[in-house]
Residue frames as a rotation matrix with the C-alpha (Angstrom) as fourth column:
MET 1
0.569 0.823 0.000 0.00
0.823 -0.569 0.000 0.00
0.000 0.000 -1.000 0.00
LYS 2
0.424 -0.474 -0.771 2.88
0.200 -0.782 0.590 2.35
-0.883 -0.405 -0.237 0.78
THR 3
-0.676 -0.731 0.093 4.30
0.225 -0.085 0.971 1.90
-0.702 0.677 0.222 -2.70
LEU 4
-0.193 0.675 0.712 0.99
0.979 0.183 0.093 2.24
-0.068 0.715 -0.696 -4.52
ILE 5
0.696 0.501 -0.514 0.32
0.513 -0.848 -0.131 5.85
-0.502 -0.172 -0.848 -3.53
PRO 6
-0.013 -0.737 -0.676 3.67
-0.266 -0.649 0.713 7.19
-0.964 0.189 -0.187 -4.83
LEU 7
-0.760 -0.241 0.604 3.30
0.435 0.501 0.748 5.06
-0.483 0.831 -0.276 -7.96
PHE 8
0.152 0.901 0.406 -0.19
0.984 -0.098 -0.151 6.39
-0.096 0.423 -0.901 -8.70
THR 9
0.622 0.012 -0.783 0.99
0.181 -0.975 0.129 9.94
-0.762 -0.223 -0.608 -7.96
PHE 10
-0.448 -0.874 -0.190 3.92
-0.106 -0.159 0.982 9.56
-0.888 0.460 -0.021 -10.36
VAL 11
-0.626 0.281 0.727 1.69
0.756 0.447 0.478 8.14
-0.191 0.849 -0.492 -13.12
PHE 12
0.483 0.864 -0.143 -0.89
0.819 -0.504 -0.275 10.90
-0.309 0.015 -0.951 -12.57
VAL 13
0.362 -0.427 -0.829 1.74
-0.109 -0.902 0.418 13.64
-0.926 -0.061 -0.373 -12.80
LEU 14
-0.709 -0.659 0.253 3.26
0.119 0.241 0.963 12.03
-0.695 0.713 -0.092 -15.87
VAL 15
-0.315 0.681 0.661 -0.09
0.947 0.271 0.171 11.79
-0.063 0.680 -0.730 -17.66
MET 16
0.653 0.618 -0.437 -1.19
0.615 -0.770 -0.171 15.30
-0.443 -0.157 -0.883 -16.64
SER 17
-0.094 -0.746 -0.659 2.06
-0.065 -0.656 0.752 16.82
-0.993 0.114 0.013 -17.89
VAL 18
-0.833 -0.145 0.534 1.37
0.480 0.291 0.828 15.39
-0.275 0.946 -0.173 -21.33
VAL 19
0.100 0.962 0.255 -2.21
0.995 -0.105 0.003 16.69
0.030 0.254 -0.967 -21.27
VAL 20
0.572 0.117 -0.812 -1.21
0.387 -0.911 0.141 20.16
-0.723 -0.395 -0.567 -20.06
LEU 21
-0.301 -0.817 -0.492 1.60
-0.159 -0.466 0.870 20.58
-0.940 0.340 0.010 -22.59
ALA 22
-0.311 0.249 0.917 -0.46
0.851 0.503 0.152 19.36
-0.423 0.828 -0.368 -25.55
GLN 23
-0.579 0.089 -0.811 -1.02
-0.263 -0.961 0.082 22.01
-0.772 0.260 0.580 -28.19
PRO 24
0.525 0.804 0.280 -3.74
0.105 0.265 -0.958 22.12
-0.845 0.532 0.055 -30.83
PRO 25
-0.179 -0.619 0.765 -2.55
0.864 0.272 0.423 21.66
-0.470 0.737 0.486 -34.40
GLY 26
-0.066 0.088 0.994 -1.97
0.823 -0.558 0.104 24.76
0.564 0.825 -0.036 -36.49
LEU 27
-0.964 -0.264 -0.033 -2.20
0.248 -0.848 -0.468 28.41
0.096 -0.460 0.883 -35.65
PRO 28
-0.224 0.933 -0.282 -5.42
0.747 -0.022 -0.664 29.87
-0.626 -0.360 -0.692 -34.25
ALA 29
0.076 0.355 0.932 -7.47
0.868 -0.484 0.114 32.21
0.492 0.800 -0.345 -36.41
THR 30
-0.878 -0.367 0.307 -7.15
0.210 -0.872 -0.442 35.92
0.430 -0.323 0.843 -35.74
PRO 31
-0.398 0.768 -0.502 -9.73
0.860 0.122 -0.495 36.96
-0.319 -0.629 -0.709 -33.14
SER 32
0.064 0.490 0.869 -12.29
0.575 -0.730 0.369 39.58
0.815 0.477 -0.329 -33.91
GLN 33
-0.705 -0.450 -0.548 -11.38
0.707 -0.376 -0.600 42.49
0.064 -0.810 0.583 -31.69
ALA 34
0.432 0.860 0.270 -13.85
0.727 -0.509 0.460 44.87
0.533 -0.002 -0.846 -30.13
PRO 35
-0.431 -0.603 0.672 -12.84
0.083 -0.767 -0.636 48.31
0.899 -0.218 0.380 -28.87
ILE 36
-0.043 0.360 -0.932 -13.21
0.996 0.085 -0.013 49.02
0.074 -0.929 -0.362 -25.18
ASP 37
-0.454 -0.067 0.889 -14.63
0.303 -0.949 0.084 52.50
0.838 0.307 0.451 -25.01
GLY 38
-0.499 0.225 0.837 -16.81
-0.595 -0.791 -0.143 54.58
0.630 -0.569 0.529 -22.69
GLY 39
0.533 0.800 -0.278 -18.84
-0.337 0.502 0.797 51.68
0.776 -0.331 0.537 -21.32
LEU 40
0.247 -0.528 -0.812 -15.95
0.737 0.647 -0.196 50.26
0.629 -0.550 0.549 -19.32
GLY 41
-0.770 -0.537 0.345 -15.03
0.245 -0.747 -0.617 53.72
0.589 -0.391 0.707 -18.03
LEU 42
-0.140 0.818 0.558 -18.59
-0.689 -0.485 0.539 54.35
0.711 -0.309 0.631 -16.90
LEU 43
0.660 0.350 -0.664 -18.70
0.112 0.829 0.548 50.99
0.742 -0.437 0.508 -15.16
ALA 44
-0.238 -0.835 -0.496 -15.44
0.787 0.134 -0.603 51.75
0.570 -0.533 0.625 -13.32
ALA 45
-0.770 -0.001 0.639 -16.71
-0.209 -0.945 -0.253 55.20
0.603 -0.328 0.727 -12.29
ALA 46
0.300 0.944 0.139 -19.97
-0.573 0.061 0.818 53.73
0.763 -0.325 0.559 -11.02
GLY 47
0.486 -0.196 -0.852 -18.06
0.544 0.831 0.119 51.12
0.684 -0.521 0.510 -9.02
GLY 48
-0.634 -0.773 -0.030 -15.85
0.556 -0.428 -0.713 53.80
0.538 -0.468 0.701 -7.48
ALA 49
-0.485 0.545 0.684 -18.85
-0.562 -0.793 0.234 55.95
0.670 -0.271 0.691 -6.58
TYR 50
0.585 0.715 -0.383 -20.57
-0.207 0.589 0.781 52.94
0.784 -0.378 0.493 -5.00
ALA 51
0.084 -0.650 -0.756 -17.46
0.796 0.500 -0.341 52.13
0.599 -0.573 0.559 -2.96
LEU 52
-0.817 -0.374 0.438 -17.19
0.114 -0.850 -0.514 55.75
0.565 -0.370 0.738 -1.80
LYS 53
-0.005 0.911 0.413 -20.86
-0.647 -0.318 0.693 55.76
0.762 -0.264 0.591 -0.76
LYS 54
0.623 0.210 -0.753 -20.38
0.275 0.843 0.462 52.53
0.732 -0.495 0.468 1.20
LEU 55
-0.375 -0.844 -0.383 -17.32
0.754 -0.037 -0.656 53.95
0.540 -0.535 0.650 2.98
ARG 56
-0.731 0.166 0.661 -19.16
-0.324 -0.938 -0.123 57.14
0.600 -0.305 0.740 3.89
ASP 57
0.378 0.926 -0.021 -22.17
-0.487 0.218 0.846 55.17
0.788 -0.309 0.533 5.17
LYS 58
0.367 -0.329 -0.870 -19.89
0.633 0.773 -0.026 52.97
0.681 -0.542 0.492 7.25
LYS 59
-0.732 -0.679 0.052 -18.15
0.461 -0.551 -0.696 56.00
0.501 -0.485 0.716 8.74
LYS 60
-0.401 0.681 0.613 -21.51
-0.591 -0.703 0.394 57.66
0.700 -0.204 0.685 9.45
MET 61
0.611 0.627 -0.483 -22.82
-0.083 0.658 0.748 54.51
0.787 -0.417 0.454 11.21
LYS 62
-0.060 -0.725 -0.686 -19.61
0.803 0.373 -0.464 54.28
0.592 -0.580 0.560 13.27
ASN 63
-0.862 -0.255 0.439 -19.98
0.029 -0.887 -0.460 57.92
0.507 -0.384 0.772 14.40
ASN 64
0.009 0.949 0.315 -23.65
-0.633 -0.238 0.737 57.38
0.774 -0.206 0.599 15.34
ILE 65
0.531 0.164 -0.832 -22.84
0.345 0.854 0.388 54.36
0.774 -0.493 0.397 17.49
GLU 66
-0.444 -0.764 -0.469 -20.12
0.804 -0.108 -0.585 56.13
0.396 -0.636 0.662 19.47
């Protein structure tokens, strides 16, 4: 039993290394690229505003409790 676990581990690592290093044949097609414009900027600004609001609310609640 003590020799089976290292043996199975070795075989598993050996097989997984072949699977992980396998590459598909040929070169991939060129991807269709989409521009990242104002939508991502607006989403980031909204996330920042939401985080700021949460921090202010947390500070306000902390001051009300004390």
